[in-house]
Structure formats: structure tokens, C-alpha cells
C-alpha positions as CSV (number, residue, x, y, z in Angstrom):
1,M,2.0,-3.5,8.5
2,L,-0.7,-1.1,7.3
3,G,-3.4,-2.4,9.6
4,S,-1.4,-1.7,12.7
5,K,-0.8,1.9,11.7
6,V,-4.4,2.4,10.8
7,L,-5.4,1.0,14.3
8,E,-2.9,3.4,16.0
9,V,-4.0,6.5,14.0
10,L,-7.7,5.8,14.5
11,K,-7.3,5.3,18.3
12,A,-5.2,8.4,18.5
13,G,-8.0,10.3,16.8
14,G,-10.4,9.2,19.5
15,H,-12.3,6.6,17.5
16,E,-13.5,3.3,18.8
17,V,-11.9,0.5,16.7
18,L,-12.9,-3.1,16.3
19,V,-10.2,-5.6,15.2
20,P,-12.0,-8.9,14.5
21,P,-9.7,-12.0,14.5
22,R,-9.4,-14.0,11.3
23,A,-11.6,-16.7,12.9
24,D,-14.4,-14.2,12.8
25,V,-13.6,-12.4,9.5
26,D,-11.8,-14.4,6.9
27,L,-11.6,-12.9,3.4
28,S,-11.3,-16.4,1.9
29,R,-14.6,-17.4,3.5
30,P,-17.3,-14.9,2.5
31,H,-19.9,-16.3,4.9
32,T,-17.9,-14.9,7.8
33,L,-18.2,-11.5,6.3
34,E,-21.9,-11.6,6.1
35,A,-22.2,-12.8,9.8
36,F,-19.9,-10.0,10.9
37,F,-21.9,-7.3,9.1
38,R,-25.1,-8.7,10.5
39,T,-24.1,-8.9,14.1
40,V,-21.6,-6.0,14.7
41,S,-22.3,-2.3,14.8
42,F,-19.8,0.0,13.1
43,D,-19.8,3.0,10.7
44,A,-16.8,2.5,8.5
45,L,-14.7,-0.5,7.5
46,F,-11.0,-0.2,6.7
47,N,-9.8,-3.1,4.6
48,C,-6.0,-3.4,5.1
49,A,-5.9,-7.1,4.4
50,A,-4.4,-8.4,1.2
51,F,-2.3,-11.1,-0.3
52,T,0.8,-9.0,-1.0
53,R,3.6,-11.5,-1.8
54,V,4.0,-10.2,-5.4
55,D,6.2,-13.0,-6.7
56,A,4.3,-15.8,-4.9
57,C,1.2,-14.7,-6.7
58,E,2.7,-16.0,-9.9
59,E,2.8,-19.6,-8.4
60,P,-0.2,-21.7,-9.6
61,A,-0.8,-22.8,-6.0
62,K,-1.1,-19.1,-4.8
63,F,-3.0,-17.7,-7.8
64,S,-6.5,-18.6,-6.5
65,M,-5.7,-17.2,-3.0
66,A,-4.6,-13.9,-4.5
67,M,-7.7,-13.6,-6.7
68,A,-10.0,-14.6,-3.8
69,V,-8.5,-12.3,-1.2
70,N,-7.6,-9.3,-3.4
71,G,-10.5,-9.6,-5.8
72,A,-13.7,-11.5,-4.9
73,A,-13.6,-10.8,-1.2
74,V,-13.3,-7.1,-1.8
75,G,-16.4,-7.3,-3.9
76,W,-18.2,-8.9,-1.0
77,L,-17.1,-6.1,1.3
78,A,-18.3,-3.5,-1.1
79,K,-21.7,-5.1,-1.5
80,L,-22.1,-5.6,2.2
81,C,-21.1,-2.0,3.0
82,R,-23.5,-0.7,0.3
83,A,-26.4,-2.8,1.6
84,S,-25.8,-1.8,5.2
85,G,-25.0,1.9,4.7
86,R,-21.4,1.7,5.8
87,T,-18.4,3.5,4.3
88,L,-15.6,1.3,2.9
89,V,-12.0,2.4,2.9
90,H,-10.0,0.1,0.7
91,F,-6.3,0.2,-0.3
92,S,-5.0,-0.7,-3.8
93,T,-1.7,-0.5,-5.5
94,D,0.4,1.3,-8.2
95,Y,0.9,-2.2,-9.7
96,V,-2.4,-1.9,-11.5
97,F,-0.4,0.2,-14.1
98,D,2.1,-1.1,-16.6
99,G,4.6,1.8,-16.0
100,K,4.7,2.9,-19.7
101,K,3.0,6.3,-19.4
102,G,6.2,8.3,-18.7
103,D,4.4,10.6,-16.3
104,P,2.8,10.2,-12.9
105,Y,-0.5,8.3,-13.2
106,L,-3.8,10.1,-12.6
107,E,-6.8,8.3,-11.0
108,G,-8.6,8.1,-14.4
109,D,-5.7,6.7,-16.4
110,P,-6.2,3.2,-18.0
111,T,-4.9,0.3,-16.0
112,S,-2.9,-2.6,-17.4
113,P,-1.3,-4.8,-14.7
114,L,1.9,-6.7,-15.6
115,N,1.6,-9.4,-13.0
116,V,-1.0,-11.5,-11.1
117,Y,-0.8,-9.4,-8.0
118,G,-1.7,-6.3,-10.0
119,R,-4.5,-8.1,-11.8
120,S,-6.0,-9.4,-8.5
121,K,-5.9,-5.9,-7.0
122,R,-7.4,-4.4,-10.1
123,Q,-10.2,-7.0,-9.9
124,G,-10.9,-5.8,-6.4
125,E,-11.0,-2.2,-7.6
126,K,-13.5,-3.0,-10.4
127,L,-15.8,-4.7,-7.9
128,V,-15.7,-1.7,-5.6
129,L,-16.2,0.8,-8.4
130,A,-19.2,-1.2,-9.6
131,E,-21.1,-0.5,-6.4
132,T,-22.9,2.9,-6.0
133,F,-22.2,3.9,-2.4
134,P,-19.8,6.2,-0.5
135,F,-16.3,4.6,-0.6
136,Y,-12.7,5.6,-0.5
137,L,-10.5,3.6,-2.8
138,I,-6.8,4.6,-2.2
139,R,-4.0,3.5,-4.5
140,T,-0.6,3.7,-2.9
141,S,2.9,2.4,-3.5
142,W,6.2,1.1,-2.0
143,L,4.9,0.9,1.6
144,F,7.2,0.9,4.5
145,G,6.5,1.0,8.3
146,P,6.8,-1.0,11.5
147,N,5.3,-4.5,12.1
148,G,5.9,-6.0,8.7
149,N,8.4,-6.9,6.0
150,N,9.3,-4.1,3.6
151,F,12.1,-2.8,1.5
152,V,13.5,-0.5,4.2
153,R,13.8,-3.3,6.8
154,T,15.2,-5.7,4.2
155,M,17.8,-3.2,3.0
156,A,18.9,-2.3,6.5
157,D,19.4,-6.0,7.3
158,L,21.5,-6.4,4.1
159,L,23.6,-3.3,4.8
160,I,24.5,-4.7,8.1
161,S,25.3,-8.2,6.9
162,K,26.6,-8.0,3.4
163,P,29.7,-6.4,1.8
164,R,27.8,-5.6,-1.4
165,V,24.2,-5.3,-2.5
166,E,22.8,-4.7,-6.0
167,V,19.6,-2.6,-6.4
168,V,17.7,-1.9,-9.6
169,D,17.9,1.7,-10.7
170,D,15.5,1.7,-13.6
171,Q,12.2,1.3,-11.7
172,M,10.6,4.5,-10.4
173,G,7.9,5.0,-7.8
174,G,6.7,6.8,-4.7
175,P,7.8,5.5,-1.3
176,T,5.0,5.7,1.3
177,Y,5.1,5.6,5.1
178,T,2.2,3.6,6.5
179,G,1.7,6.3,9.2
180,D,1.1,9.0,6.6
181,L,-1.2,6.8,4.5
182,A,-3.3,5.9,7.6
183,A,-3.5,9.6,8.6
184,F,-4.6,10.5,5.0
185,A,-7.3,7.9,5.0
186,L,-8.7,9.1,8.3
187,E,-8.6,12.7,7.0
188,L,-10.8,11.8,4.1
189,L,-13.4,10.4,6.5
190,E,-13.2,13.2,9.0
191,K,-13.3,15.9,6.4
192,K,-16.1,14.2,4.5
193,A,-14.1,14.4,1.3
194,Q,-15.7,13.5,-2.0
195,P,-15.9,9.7,-2.1
196,G,-14.1,7.9,-4.9
197,L,-10.6,6.9,-6.1
198,Y,-7.5,8.6,-4.8
199,H,-3.7,8.3,-5.3
200,F,-1.5,8.7,-2.2
201,C,2.2,8.4,-1.6
202,N,4.7,10.6,0.2
203,D,6.0,13.7,-1.6
204,G,8.7,13.0,-4.2
205,Y,9.7,10.0,-6.3
206,A,12.7,7.6,-6.3
207,S,14.2,4.6,-8.0
208,W,14.8,1.5,-5.8
209,Y,18.5,2.4,-5.9
210,D,17.8,6.0,-4.8
211,F,15.7,4.6,-2.0
212,A,18.5,2.2,-0.9
213,V,21.1,5.0,-0.9
214,E,18.9,7.1,1.3
215,I,18.4,4.2,3.7
216,Q,22.2,3.8,3.9
217,K,22.7,7.5,4.4
218,R,20.2,7.6,7.3
219,T,21.3,4.4,9.0
220,G,25.0,5.0,8.7
221,F,25.7,1.5,7.5
222,F,28.4,2.4,5.0
223,S,30.5,-0.9,5.2
224,C,28.3,-2.3,2.4
225,A,28.6,-1.1,-1.2
226,V,25.2,-0.3,-2.8
227,V,25.5,-0.9,-6.5
228,P,23.0,0.2,-9.2
229,V,22.0,-2.5,-11.7
230,P,19.4,-2.7,-14.5
231,S,16.2,-4.7,-13.7
232,E,17.1,-7.2,-16.4
233,N,20.0,-8.3,-14.3
234,V,17.7,-9.3,-11.4
235,F,15.4,-12.2,-12.0
236,R,12.0,-11.9,-10.3
237,P,9.0,-14.2,-11.2
238,A,6.6,-11.2,-11.4
239,A,7.2,-8.4,-13.8
240,R,7.3,-4.9,-12.3
241,P,6.3,-1.6,-13.9
242,A,9.3,0.6,-14.8
243,D,7.6,3.9,-13.8
244,S,4.6,3.6,-11.5
245,R,4.7,7.1,-10.1
246,L,1.3,8.3,-8.8
247,D,-0.1,11.8,-9.2
248,T,-1.4,12.9,-5.8
249,L,-2.9,16.3,-6.7
250,K,-6.5,15.1,-6.1
251,A,-5.5,13.8,-2.6
252,I,-3.7,17.0,-1.7
253,T,-6.8,19.0,-2.8
254,A,-9.1,16.8,-0.8
255,V,-7.3,17.2,2.6
256,G,-5.9,20.7,2.0
257,H,-2.2,19.9,2.4
258,P,0.6,17.9,0.8
259,P,2.1,14.8,2.4
260,Q,5.5,15.1,3.9
261,P,8.5,14.2,1.7
262,W,9.4,10.5,1.6
263,K,12.9,11.2,2.8
264,V,11.5,13.0,5.9
265,A,9.0,10.1,6.5
266,L,11.9,7.6,6.1
267,G,13.9,9.4,8.7
268,E,10.9,9.4,11.1
269,Y,10.5,5.7,10.7
270,L,14.2,4.8,11.0
271,E,14.7,7.0,14.0
272,K,12.1,4.9,15.8
273,E,13.2,1.5,14.4
274,F,16.9,1.7,14.5
275,Q,18.9,3.1,17.4
276,N,21.8,4.4,15.3
277,A,19.6,6.0,12.6
278,T,19.9,9.7,12.1
279,A,16.8,11.9,11.4
């Protein structure tokens, strides 16, 4: 989902982009990374790959895969970029926080993941931060966009097919359109922004219930009742932070402008994805 938008944005910006197949670059097999860096010429590496099935990460059979792909492999990418003089652009998550701060999180705030996915992504962050070289580590949240499963697509399908859907209303975060995230990452590179850790999401915050109501409003699928419920009423194997809002002031300062509001970005996405959506 993110990788396809990064590819689209980079090409639109006039950049030559290499997209190696998994047979050539497999994050679960570090030796393939070394061979790629040794034999292919490039300036910057965008790592959009991750094991993102949050609940599945809690399964013993998937734990090692999550830690390998989201953690150890990211460390290899950082080491190889440092050794070869390339710039790494890596994406992380709001789930590295426990959601107990009560205010939007700054880049320097302490992390305390509540679930395996968050811990695996935090391990990847630590390995990048341990290397002294130019990198952009971008934490983001609640991604939606074409070419992948996401809350917007799932909710639209439910609104069409169900008479009633329950959505938690006590978890807050920042919806993020993959197109805007990809454009921000490219801006950091092109404007030679200060390397380091950044938070990025679209402007404004929402609960999952707020998000669902806006999806319903913009799709026009009103035959389904959207009902707010507390998170304790919905069982999920992985715990989620109650308030994982990210402070984006550093990102705004770096590129010189704020991102578009999440509701506008949602309309842009839905207008392209669903014929009867309204902008």
C-alpha cells in the first residue's frame, strides 16, 4: 500500500526508481540485502516493507517473523546504508507509544509499546538510531490508500454489506493518506532537510468512530448504522494505545507547509476509489 504510492510519487518527481523483487531482496534473508547493495547503484533506499498484521504478531508462530522483518532486517539496512554512503528512508508507527501521555507525542518522547508489533517496530527504530549516518525515520499512523487493506476499505465494504457496525470511540489517532506520506518523505530528501526522526500524519485527529462516520458521510452508504462502542467491548489479541496522536510541528517546519486535513485526503482517496463517493 505505501510502497506503491512511494513508487508513484518518486516517478512523478522525475526520479529513476528500482523495485527489486523479493527473490532479490528478502528482509528475512540478510544475505540478499548485502548482495543487492554490492551490485546495484542507487542513492537512497525507501524501506516500505514491514510485517503489519498487528494481531497476527501476537501469535507465537508469527512473532519471530515480525521481529526479523520489522527489527533485525532494518538494522541490516541501516548498517549497509551507512557503510555505502546511501540515505535510508524508513517508516515506523505510532504504536511505539502506549497512548497514556494525554497530548500528541513529540519525536523525543519515551516509547513504551503495548503489543508485539509496536515492540518489533521500536527495535527497528533503535537499530537505525544507533547508526551515525544521514537517515529519515518517519513515524506515521492509521494509513489508508489504494493497493492494500486498510480501515477505509474495510469500513466501506461493511457499510455496503451490513445493517449495523460497531466502531470503538475511545482510541484517538491521526489518519494518514499514503500519497501525502510519500510526498512528505520525498520533500525531506529533495529539500535536504535535517536528517533524523519525524512524525507525520494528515492534519487533525479522530477516533476510529469519527473516522468511520466520515467514511460513511463521504461514501453515502447510509443504510448501515454506525454505532460507537468502548474498546473493552471489542476483543483484539493485540492491545492498542488509547491516544497515539503524533505532533507534526517538526515535519511542518522541515518542509515549510502543513499536510492537508485528513478529511480532505480521505475525500481525495474515496473519489478515486469509489464511484459514488463525494469529494
